[in-house]
C-alpha positions, 0 to 999 in steps of 0.5 A, spaced: 724 472 472 722 467 467 719 461 470 724 454 471 719 449 468 718 453 462 725 453 461 726 446 462 721 443 456 725 447 451 732 444 454 730 438 454 727 439 447 734 441 445 739 436 448 734 431 446 735 433 439 742 434 440 743 427 442 738 424 436 743 428 431 749 425 435 746 418 434 744 420 426 751 422 424 754 415 427 749 411 424 750 416 417 758 414 418 757 406 419 752 405 414 747 402 419 739 401 419 735 399 425 728 398 426 728 402 418 731 409 422 737 411 417 742 416 418 738 421 414 732 419 418 735 421 425 739 427 423 732 430 420 728 428 427 734 431 431 734 437 427 727 439 428 727 438 436 733 442 436 728 447 433 723 446 437 727 447 443 730 453 440 724 457 438 720 455 445 727 458 448 726 464 444 718 464 446 720 464 453 725 470 452 720 474 449 714 472 452 716 471 460 710 469 465 708 474 468 708 473 476 704 476 482 709 477 486 708 485 487 
């Protein structure tokens, strides 16, 4: 069984990346700039966070933490 705490970090990275991507799409459509952040930068940051979350998820699935229950 995969430990839930390790999965939380993967899900957190993915969800934060998704939120940043949605905000980046809004910035890109409306041509907003906020403290030097444009839609292009926010989309790049969001996609990088989603990739990190996906890689953490794959790592947790391939290499599960060994438990000493038995």
